[in-house]
C-alpha positions, 0 to 999 in steps of 0.5 A: 645554535643550528643544531637548536633551529634545526630541532625547533624546526624539527618540533615545529614540524612534529606539532604541525603533523601531530595537528594534521592528524587530529584535523584528518582523524576529526574529518574522518570521525565527522564522515563516519558520522555523516555515513551512518546518519544517512544510512539511517536516514535511508532505512527509515525512508525505506520502512516509510515506503514500506508501510505505504505500500502495505497500507496501499495494497490493504487498501486495494484489498478492501476496495476489491473486497467491497467490489467483490461484495457489491457485484455479489449484491448485485448478481443476488439482486438480478437472481430475486428479479429473475425469480421475481419476474418468473414467478409473475409469469407462472402467475399470469398462466395460472390466471389465464388458465383459470379464465380459459377453464372458467369460459369453457366452462360457461361454454358448456353450460 
């Protein structure tokens, strides 16, 4: 009888050990799945961050290009205004010179 009880206890112990091993195996598998999922999520977040950074860099590059174009346009406008101002001054000098010549011609007559 004692041998039979010990045998039953041993069987129950083995069943419990096997059950615990299965539970631990399932926990380990779930842990691995969770870790892989977290790694995937972190990878996606990193990719989205890189895409966002590249987008910001592109936007900043475009803003810089537009700023340079605007600066070049302003420089061109200032240059044209200066040229027009110089032409106007030369025109006024020419008119004054013609007036003096005409006045001298009138005086010499």
